Backbone bond lengths (Angstrom), bond angles and torsions (degrees), N, CA, C in turn:
res aa  C-N    CA-C-N  psi(-1)  N-CA   C-N-CA  omega(-1)  CA-C   N-CA-C  phi
1 M - - - 1.547 - - 1.565 104.77 -
2 S 1.334 108.80 144.60 1.476 116.51 -170.00 1.611 109.29 -79.31
3 Q 1.288 107.66 170.91 1.458 118.34 179.10 1.541 112.50 -61.86
4 N 1.414 114.85 -39.21 1.488 117.33 -179.25 1.576 107.68 -67.69
5 R 1.329 118.33 -37.57 1.438 118.15 -173.53 1.627 106.46 -72.85
6 N 1.339 114.69 -34.94 1.532 116.71 176.05 1.541 108.68 -60.17
7 A 1.253 113.13 -40.30 1.571 119.52 -175.63 1.541 104.50 -62.06
8 V 1.293 119.59 -45.89 1.470 121.01 -173.14 1.569 107.17 -67.62
9 A 1.303 114.36 -46.62 1.406 122.53 -178.77 1.620 109.69 -56.41
10 R 1.337 114.67 -32.30 1.473 118.63 179.35 1.523 104.64 -64.66
11 L 1.168 122.85 -46.33 1.503 123.67 -177.06 1.467 108.88 -61.26
12 E 1.281 125.32 -28.55 1.446 124.20 -177.55 1.560 110.24 -98.20
13 D 1.322 119.53 -2.35 1.384 118.68 -171.68 1.584 115.24 -68.63
14 F 1.388 110.70 -25.62 1.476 116.04 175.63 1.572 110.18 -58.36
15 I 1.193 118.97 -25.08 1.516 119.68 -176.02 1.529 104.84 -76.51
16 Q 1.328 120.27 -37.63 1.448 122.62 -170.09 1.556 112.08 -91.94
17 G 1.309 119.93 -8.63 1.403 127.95 -175.05 1.458 113.09 -86.66
18 S 1.400 113.53 -152.11 1.455 118.60 -173.80 1.543 113.34 -65.79
19 V 1.249 116.69 -17.62 1.480 121.97 -176.33 1.592 111.21 -90.46
20 E 1.262 115.58 3.15 1.516 118.01 -174.60 1.569 109.09 -60.35
21 G 1.215 120.96 -32.42 1.439 121.24 -176.94 1.451 113.88 -59.19
22 F 1.353 118.58 -62.08 1.405 120.87 -176.98 1.578 110.81 -72.45
23 F 1.327 117.91 -36.93 1.520 116.73 177.78 1.403 116.01 -67.27
24 S 1.371 118.77 -25.04 1.406 117.79 171.63 1.517 114.71 -72.75
25 R 1.322 119.36 -28.02 1.385 120.63 169.91 1.505 113.06 -71.91
26 V 1.273 117.50 -45.32 1.452 127.24 177.96 1.512 113.76 -52.65
27 F 1.297 116.36 -52.98 1.401 122.41 -168.45 1.629 109.46 -77.77
28 R 1.288 117.52 -10.44 1.431 117.03 169.33 1.466 116.84 -65.42
29 T 1.391 114.73 -15.15 1.456 116.33 178.08 1.491 116.58 -71.03
30 G 1.343 116.17 -16.00 1.514 114.51 177.02 1.519 111.33 153.18
31 V 1.334 114.02 -41.51 1.519 116.57 178.57 1.542 111.20 -64.54
32 N 1.342 117.70 129.26 1.385 117.36 174.35 1.586 115.65 -89.30
33 K 1.299 109.52 124.45 1.641 113.81 -169.82 1.541 106.93 -59.56
34 I 1.297 119.53 -42.98 1.450 118.55 -174.83 1.500 109.57 -73.08
35 E 1.372 120.35 -28.12 1.477 121.60 179.01 1.566 109.94 -65.06
36 I 1.262 116.47 -30.73 1.544 119.19 -179.14 1.466 108.42 -65.99
37 A 1.440 117.90 -48.47 1.447 119.25 179.23 1.485 110.14 -63.32
38 R 1.304 117.97 -41.36 1.461 122.02 -173.41 1.577 109.15 -68.64
39 K 1.316 116.71 -38.53 1.434 120.51 179.69 1.530 110.48 -65.77
40 L 1.360 117.20 -45.59 1.505 116.49 177.51 1.400 113.69 -67.07
41 E 1.393 118.02 -38.37 1.446 120.69 178.23 1.572 111.08 -55.58
42 R 1.244 109.43 -55.92 1.540 119.43 179.05 1.624 109.95 -54.69
43 A 1.297 113.18 -47.64 1.489 115.72 177.35 1.487 115.58 -56.90
44 M 1.371 115.95 -36.65 1.452 119.40 -179.17 1.603 108.33 -72.01
45 D 1.413 116.92 -47.39 1.424 119.40 -178.37 1.541 111.60 -64.73
46 E 1.321 118.17 -40.83 1.435 119.35 -179.57 1.556 117.35 -75.99
47 G 1.384 112.99 -15.39 1.448 118.46 175.89 1.453 118.96 -91.53
48 V 1.369 115.24 -2.29 1.457 120.78 -176.42 1.497 107.68 -66.57
49 V 1.381 117.06 139.34 1.421 124.13 169.47 1.503 111.93 -126.17
50 V 1.375 116.61 148.16 1.417 121.27 -176.34 1.474 109.21 -100.09
51 T 1.333 117.36 122.66 1.511 123.43 174.25 1.503 108.28 -135.20
52 N 1.308 115.73 131.06 1.500 120.43 177.75 1.539 112.34 53.00
53 N 1.287 115.60 42.98 1.476 124.21 -178.69 1.493 116.01 61.44
54 Q 1.414 114.83 20.27 1.505 118.58 179.58 1.600 108.84 -118.76
55 R 1.265 118.81 136.67 1.355 117.23 174.63 1.607 114.62 -90.22
56 R 1.271 110.05 115.38 1.495 113.70 -174.48 1.553 111.42 -103.13
57 A 1.398 113.48 129.47 1.420 117.32 -179.29 1.564 111.06 -99.17
58 P 1.367 115.56 154.46 1.439 119.54 173.14 1.448 114.49 -55.81
59 N 1.292 117.04 146.34 1.439 118.23 173.24 1.592 117.55 -110.93
60 Y 1.315 113.67 3.05 1.461 118.35 -177.67 1.608 103.06 -130.97
61 Y 1.375 112.24 129.48 1.422 118.12 -178.14 1.531 109.75 -132.78
62 K 1.325 114.09 128.09 1.497 121.88 175.74 1.486 108.17 -104.96
63 L 1.274 118.82 126.49 1.472 127.85 177.92 1.503 106.50 -109.93
64 F 1.334 119.59 115.27 1.428 121.67 -179.50 1.510 109.12 -106.76
65 M 1.328 116.96 142.81 1.487 125.17 172.88 1.451 110.88 -145.68
66 S 1.396 116.93 174.75 1.360 121.10 179.25 1.475 109.27 -70.79
67 E 1.366 113.43 160.22 1.555 117.07 -179.96 1.527 111.86 -64.77
68 S 1.331 117.47 -32.82 1.492 116.89 179.85 1.515 110.91 -68.66
69 D 1.373 116.13 -42.25 1.432 121.81 171.91 1.450 116.48 -55.69
70 F 1.288 113.77 -46.17 1.543 120.64 179.95 1.423 108.19 -62.25
71 R 1.378 122.74 -51.96 1.517 125.22 -178.26 1.500 108.67 -55.23
72 A 1.309 119.46 -38.14 1.484 118.74 -177.32 1.500 114.92 -71.35
73 I 1.315 118.61 -24.99 1.494 123.81 179.07 1.554 111.99 -102.04
74 R 1.329 113.74 -6.19 1.548 113.48 -165.93 1.509 115.58 -56.58
75 Q 1.342 118.82 -37.59 1.437 118.78 -177.09 1.564 112.19 -70.86
76 Y 1.258 118.04 -17.09 1.401 124.96 -177.88 1.555 111.11 -103.53
77 A 1.333 120.96 3.42 1.435 121.60 -163.19 1.469 110.66 -70.18
78 R 1.446 116.32 -35.05 1.428 114.56 -179.90 1.632 114.74 -65.08
79 L 1.294 115.38 -37.85 1.434 119.14 178.53 1.534 110.12 -70.94
80 L 1.288 116.85 -34.94 1.481 120.55 178.74 1.578 108.27 -66.06
81 K 1.307 117.56 -47.76 1.373 121.69 -179.89 1.513 115.67 -64.30
82 S 1.277 116.64 -37.32 1.435 122.51 176.11 1.524 111.79 -60.95
83 Q 1.281 115.35 -45.26 1.413 120.53 -179.47 1.515 112.17 -70.17
84 L 1.376 117.39 -35.81 1.533 123.21 174.27 1.501 106.72 -58.58
85 Q 1.344 114.15 -53.86 1.504 120.20 -172.71 1.525 111.49 -55.52
86 D 1.380 113.62 -46.93 1.461 119.79 175.77 1.503 111.43 -58.51
87 G 1.392 121.02 -44.10 1.298 119.59 -178.04 1.528 114.47 -70.69
88 L 1.352 119.57 -31.74 1.450 122.45 170.93 1.520 113.36 -63.43
89 L 1.304 117.11 -38.87 1.414 115.95 178.04 1.585 111.58 -71.10
90 Q 1.188 118.98 -37.38 1.469 120.88 175.09 1.554 110.49 -61.95
91 M 1.326 116.74 -41.56 1.542 124.36 -179.39 1.541 103.63 -59.11
92 A 1.337 116.34 -53.35 1.578 119.91 -171.55 1.484 106.79 -64.08
93 K 1.305 120.69 -36.14 1.500 120.36 -178.61 1.624 109.53 -66.53
94 Q 1.340 112.34 -45.18 1.487 117.66 -170.09 1.509 113.17 -83.92
95 R 1.463 112.33 -16.31 1.448 111.64 171.49 1.551 110.62 -91.40
96 G 1.317 118.71 -1.86 1.510 120.84 179.67 1.552 108.03 81.65
97 Y 1.304 121.00 23.66 1.507 117.79 175.04 1.453 111.18 -89.65
98 L 1.284 117.40 150.30 1.491 126.15 175.52 1.495 108.57 -89.25
99 V 1.285 119.43 130.43 1.542 122.07 172.84 1.548 105.05 -127.79
100 T 1.355 110.89 131.06 1.529 116.31 -177.75 1.449 111.88 -76.86
101 T 1.318 122.78 -17.37 1.409 126.29 176.13 1.563 108.14 -146.95
102 N 1.303 117.58 166.27 1.524 115.86 169.83 1.504 107.78 -60.69
103 P 1.260 117.81 147.23 1.422 119.40 176.82 1.503 115.26 -66.99
104 L 1.290 115.43 147.23 1.406 122.11 176.27 1.475 111.73 -122.76
105 V 1.345 119.33 133.03 1.478 125.58 -179.73 1.528 110.58 -112.65
106 A 1.315 113.50 127.79 1.506 118.17 172.67 1.519 107.99 -114.80
107 I 1.305 116.95 141.41 1.479 123.79 -178.81 1.514 103.58 -111.74
108 E 1.365 118.15 122.54 1.429 123.55 -178.56 1.488 111.45 -135.62
109 V 1.389 112.45 159.20 1.466 114.81 -179.14 1.597 111.84 -94.97
110 D 1.332 113.41 143.15 1.394 119.53 172.02 1.509 109.18 -126.44
111 N 1.269 119.48 110.45 1.436 122.85 -175.11 1.492 115.76 -67.87
112 R 1.339 117.39 -8.35 1.403 124.35 177.48 1.554 113.10 -80.96
113 L 1.338 114.20 -18.86 1.441 122.12 177.92 1.489 114.85 -80.24
114 G 1.381 115.78 145.71 1.419 117.87 171.96 1.462 111.37 -90.98
115 K 1.388 111.56 177.26 1.443 118.72 179.62 1.602 109.06 -61.12
116 G 1.411 116.61 129.06 1.382 120.27 174.26 1.594 109.67 90.66
117 D 1.230 120.48 -8.08 1.542 124.98 -177.84 1.569 107.60 -89.69
118 L 1.234 113.51 147.60 1.422 121.32 175.92 1.541 113.43 -141.74
119 R 1.294 114.22 150.56 1.552 118.96 167.90 1.467 108.87 -144.91
120 T 1.357 110.57 162.97 1.606 116.38 -175.99 1.504 107.95 -131.33
121 E 1.297 112.37 161.52 1.510 122.53 173.77 1.475 102.46 -139.62
122 T 1.387 120.68 148.04 1.417 124.73 -179.50 1.632 106.60 -129.99
123 S 1.269 112.15 154.24 1.474 118.54 177.79 1.507 106.09 -151.50
124 F 1.441 108.56 159.64 1.427 120.14 172.99 1.497 107.55 -107.62
125 L 1.329 117.10 114.69 1.475 119.41 -177.70 1.537 112.57 -117.57
126 D 1.302 115.62 140.69 1.422 120.10 179.70 1.627 105.37 -83.26
127 A 1.386 110.73 -179.46 1.528 111.91 -173.73 1.525 109.53 -67.43
128 A 1.313 122.58 -38.60 1.465 122.55 177.66 1.546 111.20 -57.05
129 Q 1.315 112.77 -52.01 1.469 121.21 -178.83 1.545 110.91 -59.80
130 M 1.344 118.50 -40.11 1.478 123.46 174.77 1.500 111.38 -59.87
131 Q 1.285 111.16 -43.15 1.584 115.81 -178.99 1.509 108.27 -65.44
132 Q 1.332 121.85 -37.64 1.480 121.87 170.44 1.458 116.40 -59.08
133 Q 1.367 113.35 -44.45 1.477 114.35 -179.40 1.546 111.18 -65.69
134 L 1.272 115.34 -40.90 1.469 121.31 -177.78 1.625 107.67 -63.56
135 A 1.360 118.41 -39.61 1.409 121.18 -175.92 1.553 106.05 -71.85
136 A 1.314 119.47 -34.15 1.473 120.34 179.44 1.424 108.60 -75.24
137 A 1.312 124.42 -34.05 1.353 127.04 178.21 1.570 111.89 -61.36
138 Q 1.349 115.63 -42.96 1.368 121.45 -172.30 1.467 112.93 -75.74
139 G 1.365 115.30 -23.07 1.406 125.57 -177.52 1.550 112.96 -100.42
140 S 1.354 119.92 -5.65 1.451 119.69 -178.83 1.500 114.39 -74.28
141 T 1.337 114.85 132.28 1.491 126.07 176.23 1.430 109.89 -124.10
142 N 1.275 124.43 -2.63 1.470 125.99 -174.97 1.513 109.29 -79.90
143 P 1.315 122.62 113.44 1.412 117.76 -176.31 1.504 117.69 -67.32
144 T 1.308 114.46 -19.68 1.511 118.52 178.66 1.571 110.81 -90.97
145 S 1.367 118.68 -1.02 1.488 117.88 170.62 1.485 104.21 -143.56
146 P 1.333 115.87 70.98 1.496 122.18 -168.77 1.585 107.57 -89.81
147 N 1.277 120.14 81.24 1.524 126.99 173.54 1.553 106.64 -76.94
148 L 1.318 114.13 59.76 1.510 116.94 179.89 1.547 112.52 -79.73
149 G 1.184 112.55 146.90 1.528 114.05 174.49 1.564 112.90 162.22
150 N 1.313 114.58 160.85 1.475 122.33 179.23 1.454 105.97 -101.49
151 A 1.269 118.78 150.38 1.506 120.11 170.90 1.479 112.30 -67.35
152 P 1.406 117.88 125.33 1.449 118.32 171.26 1.554 111.91 -63.06
153 P 1.341 114.87 153.69 1.471 117.70 177.31 1.445 117.46 -63.42
154 D 1.308 119.27 145.47 1.545 119.75 174.33 1.511 113.29 51.13
155 F 1.341 112.45 45.38 1.533 115.09 -167.69 1.553 111.41 -72.08
156 T 1.392 116.12 -11.85 1.511 115.18 -179.46 1.512 108.55 -95.65
157 Q 1.396 121.32 2.65 1.367 120.06 -179.65 1.505 110.08 -80.14
158 V 1.307 116.61 143.76 1.500 122.56 169.10 1.403 113.02 -76.79
159 I 1.302 122.29 123.81 1.402 124.91 -173.39 1.509 107.96 -99.43
160 A 1.265 117.70 112.25 1.566 121.19 -175.75 1.458 107.98 -83.81
161 P 1.340 121.59 150.40 1.454 121.00 175.86 1.484 111.89 -74.06
162 Q 1.324 112.40 153.08 1.452 112.71 -178.30 1.605 109.19 -77.60
163 P 1.292 112.63 148.80 1.530 111.45 178.90 1.446 115.59 -62.70
164 Q 1.323 113.74 139.76 1.484 117.10 179.87 1.537 110.54 -92.39
165 P 1.322 118.68 139.74 1.392 122.65 176.36 1.462 115.01 -61.04
166 Q 1.315 119.14 143.84 1.445 123.82 -175.56 1.544 113.73 -88.54
167 G 1.281 114.32 -16.93 1.475 119.83 -177.95 1.490 109.80 -165.10
168 G 1.358 113.21 -173.66 1.490 115.33 -178.10 1.485 111.20 86.76
169 G 1.471 112.78 -156.91 1.454 114.30 -179.26 1.444 109.67 78.90
170 A 1.387 109.29 -171.91 1.552 117.27 -177.19 1.466 107.49 -62.98
171 G 1.381 117.38 124.83 1.478 120.84 176.35 1.532 114.95 71.28
172 G 1.315 120.62 8.51 1.446 123.64 -176.37 1.503 113.28 69.00
173 L 1.327 122.25 18.65 1.396 126.42 -179.84 1.434 114.26 -72.45
174 N 1.310 123.13 145.07 1.518 128.23 170.67 1.502 107.01 -69.57
175 V 1.304 115.95 149.22 1.409 122.63 173.20 1.602 107.02 -81.69
176 Q 1.336 113.87 122.96 1.496 114.89 175.25 1.542 112.31 -96.65
177 V 1.256 114.58 115.44 1.469 120.23 174.12 1.527 108.72 -111.49
178 G 1.296 119.18 120.15 1.478 122.20 -170.71 1.504 113.30 64.86
179 G 1.298 117.82 -157.91 1.439 118.91 177.58 1.564 110.57 83.06
180 P 1.330 120.29 169.95 1.465 117.77 -178.89 1.463 112.24 -69.77
181 M 1.349 113.48 152.60 1.449 122.81 175.27 1.498 108.86 -86.40
182 P 1.311 118.84 139.38 1.499 120.34 171.68 1.498 110.98 -65.22
183 D 1.354 118.28 154.64 1.469 121.28 179.51 1.556 105.64 -78.34
184 A 1.300 111.23 116.28 1.453 119.33 -179.03 1.604 110.00 -152.36
185 A 1.256 117.11 155.03 1.417 122.34 -176.20 1.561 113.57 -161.86
186 L 1.399 114.35 161.63 1.391 116.86 171.11 1.597 101.94 -108.61
187 V 1.344 115.56 140.49 1.447 120.16 179.99 1.464 106.69 -124.04
188 L 1.362 113.83 123.30 1.419 122.30 -178.37 1.488 111.58 -67.67
189 R 1.387 118.63 131.52 1.378 123.11 -177.90 1.591 108.90 -94.14
190 T 1.273 121.85 128.46 1.448 125.04 176.66 1.449 109.96 -126.95
191 P 1.492 115.01 162.98 1.498 110.30 176.01 1.496 119.83 -60.26
192 Q 1.281 114.24 -17.55 1.488 120.77 -178.08 1.480 110.08 -92.26
193 G 1.277 121.31 -1.91 1.400 125.71 176.46 1.602 112.06 120.26
194 P 1.318 119.99 -160.58 1.434 120.23 -176.46 1.595 111.94 -59.92
195 G 1.289 115.57 138.38 1.488 122.14 177.66 1.428 115.28 -108.94
196 Q 1.294 116.96 -142.00 1.478 116.01 -176.81 1.505 115.08 -67.41
197 T 1.335 113.39 148.39 1.515 117.74 -176.93 1.453 108.80 -107.83
198 Y 1.259 121.68 135.60 1.491 131.82 -179.65 1.378 107.31 -112.39
199 P 1.416 121.48 103.78 1.508 121.80 179.46 1.541 108.11 -70.57
200 L 1.356 115.07 142.26 1.484 124.09 175.67 1.432 104.52 -100.44
201 N 1.336 116.70 80.55 1.386 123.77 -169.80 1.534 113.50 -115.50
202 R 1.384 115.82 17.61 1.426 124.16 175.70 1.561 105.89 -134.93
203 E 1.418 110.87 159.39 1.422 114.63 179.12 1.553 113.92 -63.02
204 V 1.296 116.23 -33.81 1.435 123.04 176.72 1.473 111.26 -123.08
205 I 1.360 119.80 127.19 1.421 124.01 175.76 1.571 106.46 -119.88
206 H 1.370 116.79 126.48 1.455 124.82 -172.09 1.549 105.16 -99.48
207 I 1.318 117.82 137.71 1.431 121.23 -179.30 1.542 112.79 -131.82
208 G 1.266 118.82 123.65 1.472 119.36 -177.93 1.512 113.11 176.79
209 R 1.372 117.46 -174.08 1.370 122.90 -171.87 1.508 110.61 -79.25
210 H 1.460 119.32 -33.33 1.345 124.83 -174.07 1.555 109.72 -64.16
211 K 1.433 118.57 152.30 1.392 119.12 -167.89 1.576 107.22 -81.85
212 S 1.270 120.18 -8.52 1.473 123.17 179.91 1.524 111.44 -77.37
213 N 1.306 120.86 -12.47 1.383 128.24 -176.88 1.540 111.63 -69.87
214 D 1.389 116.40 151.45 1.422 116.22 172.79 1.543 114.61 -68.16
215 I 1.217 111.86 -42.58 1.557 119.44 175.34 1.618 104.08 -108.86
216 V 1.220 117.91 113.28 1.463 123.54 -178.05 1.551 108.00 -100.38
217 I 1.326 118.64 120.57 1.421 120.53 177.41 1.598 109.01 -116.74
218 K 1.292 119.07 104.29 1.383 121.51 -173.65 1.492 111.62 -85.46
219 E 1.356 112.44 86.32 1.487 122.03 -179.95 1.517 108.53 -148.91
220 E 1.348 118.17 138.35 1.383 118.62 -176.63 1.580 113.83 -66.49
221 R 1.308 117.84 -22.99 1.409 121.32 -178.30 1.570 112.19 -72.17
222 V 1.414 111.74 -19.41 1.441 118.90 -174.65 1.603 104.29 -95.65
223 S 1.426 111.25 132.70 1.433 119.07 178.43 1.536 113.00 -70.60
224 R 1.324 118.48 153.29 1.383 122.70 -178.76 1.566 109.98 -51.67
225 Y 1.291 114.26 -47.39 1.494 122.38 175.55 1.546 107.79 -118.33
226 H 1.277 119.13 87.46 1.504 119.16 -161.03 1.608 107.48 -93.22
227 A 1.336 113.85 -46.69 1.452 116.24 -170.73 1.503 108.77 -153.13
228 E 1.426 116.36 168.73 1.440 116.82 168.88 1.576 109.32 -150.41
229 I 1.310 115.12 160.58 1.444 118.62 178.94 1.511 105.26 -120.62
230 R 1.294 116.11 129.57 1.475 123.86 -179.25 1.473 111.72 -116.40
231 F 1.303 120.60 143.30 1.435 125.53 175.13 1.535 104.67 -97.73
232 E 1.417 113.97 108.66 1.451 116.21 -169.33 1.645 104.50 -137.28
233 R 1.292 118.90 132.29 1.408 123.38 -176.90 1.477 117.44 44.16
234 G 1.283 114.44 44.13 1.478 122.90 179.39 1.490 115.56 78.93
235 Q 1.299 119.77 2.32 1.470 124.03 178.14 1.443 114.76 -124.23
236 F 1.367 117.03 158.57 1.394 121.15 179.58 1.684 104.31 -98.73
237 V 1.249 113.71 128.52 1.451 120.47 -173.93 1.556 108.44 -120.17
238 L 1.222 116.00 126.68 1.531 122.79 176.56 1.441 113.41 -93.31
239 Y 1.373 120.87 127.93 1.455 124.43 -178.45 1.545 106.15 -122.01
240 D 1.342 115.88 137.95 1.413 124.78 169.76 1.551 105.39 -84.87
241 L 1.257 120.91 133.21 1.429 122.08 -175.40 1.574 108.43 -99.17
242 G 1.248 120.26 38.90 1.387 122.65 -178.57 1.531 114.96 74.39
243 S 1.327 116.55 30.36 1.445 124.37 -170.96 1.616 107.44 -66.74
244 L 1.271 115.09 159.63 1.434 121.93 179.59 1.516 115.50 -66.45
245 N 1.366 110.88 -43.99 1.495 121.65 -174.76 1.505 115.65 -103.40
246 G 1.264 117.89 -7.66 1.487 123.88 168.21 1.530 111.05 85.38
247 V 1.248 116.84 -176.35 1.569 127.84 -177.54 1.554 102.37 -126.67
248 V 1.377 116.69 133.80 1.455 118.67 168.56 1.445 112.56 -115.88
249 V 1.314 112.88 133.91 1.516 121.04 173.62 1.461 110.68 -118.39
250 N 1.386 115.03 120.68 1.480 122.47 -179.77 1.513 108.34 51.48
251 G 1.262 117.77 41.71 1.523 122.88 168.43 1.598 111.44 90.38
252 M 1.369 113.89 -6.14 1.496 113.19 -175.47 1.563 106.35 -113.44
253 L 1.389 113.06 134.51 1.445 123.27 174.50 1.569 110.10 -66.56
254 T 1.349 120.97 127.75 1.366 121.48 -170.90 1.543 110.32 -144.56
255 R 1.373 115.87 153.81 1.443 116.54 175.22 1.523 112.24 -98.25
256 H 1.379 115.92 -25.50 1.465 117.63 168.93 1.546 107.94 -157.75
257 A 1.324 117.40 152.66 1.401 119.96 -178.75 1.629 109.40 -158.97
258 I 1.348 112.00 139.46 1.410 121.85 176.13 1.606 104.61 -75.22
259 L 1.320 116.36 123.17 1.473 119.47 -177.10 1.484 112.03 -85.80
260 R 1.355 113.09 139.96 1.451 122.82 175.56 1.514 109.57 -121.94
261 P 1.310 116.93 148.50 1.445 121.96 174.72 1.539 112.82 -43.21
262 G 1.424 112.04 125.93 1.466 110.75 177.36 1.511 114.08 99.33
263 D 1.375 115.84 -14.59 1.442 121.22 -177.28 1.591 104.53 -63.98
264 I 1.409 110.84 143.73 1.486 120.17 177.37 1.482 109.51 -107.92
265 I 1.325 118.72 119.71 1.445 124.53 -176.59 1.489 110.77 -107.83
266 G 1.365 119.22 127.22 1.385 120.84 -174.44 1.571 106.98 -115.50
267 I 1.284 114.70 124.45 1.511 117.51 179.97 1.575 105.81 -135.11
268 G 1.374 117.72 112.62 1.414 115.14 -167.11 1.478 113.41 72.32
269 S 1.360 109.82 -137.09 1.523 118.99 172.57 1.515 110.24 -96.11
270 Y 1.347 115.38 5.48 1.501 117.95 -176.66 1.559 111.99 -96.56
271 S 1.324 117.60 144.40 1.413 120.33 -178.84 1.533 106.03 -125.86
272 F 1.374 111.53 142.25 1.552 115.86 -178.35 1.586 103.61 -134.85
273 V 1.317 110.22 148.52 1.587 118.60 172.72 1.518 107.54 -110.25
274 F 1.364 111.23 123.47 1.453 117.91 176.87 1.539 110.52 -75.99
275 E 1.358 118.39 126.75 1.408 119.75 -178.99 1.664 107.58 -125.25
276 R 1.259 118.55 136.94 1.422 124.49 175.92 1.563 111.56 -143.67
277 R 1.276 111.76 132.71 1.455 117.05 -177.20 1.535 110.35 -115.76
């Protein structure tokens, strides 16, 4: 499994670890535990800017949810945020992103959101601005604007990206960070022939029933966040995200698979052909 995948898994590990007991009870209230990790992962990836040939990631993340969802997790918010902040830092390092401070996560209420819905905002803060946010978080008592959180350690330190290997890995392929994406797509199969084409033009493509996915499949058999396709080490890799009904590649149920041209991917009752030129 690649470094990028490990970084994402790190963000979700808090769900599977020692806190599983009470978080499993909390998240039955409406907030989807995988959605939180996916939202912040996407916010980091989409917030990256390139300056002086370096990819710089945001260091401040606001996670918004409904008031009812926030009240359900409020007593665990500090632990949740601490784990999310650590996961974001690990992702930045392993993706080769530059972050000027340790990431800080704030959880706030947005009364426009319904139960189970989330949205995110990202910012680039300097050391003085980060100090202000930390001070505000420690002093916040307003339940409808709960900037709760602990200061991450060494938050004024510039975090440099980890050096990326120049070769080796699976199949001896070089790690591709940035640069042009190869021409690849998923093509929907229908009884009448090839259907809609979905270009794989980003390093991460999300697939699922929720409308925030890149490829939305509106079917009850498909999980809200069902699968994703990642461009890693020059190859497209399909990952099942712990979906209820699984992912099928060439007739075989699989958790992850390196995609080859002509592979047939089954998700719910839908079937796609992977194409790469």
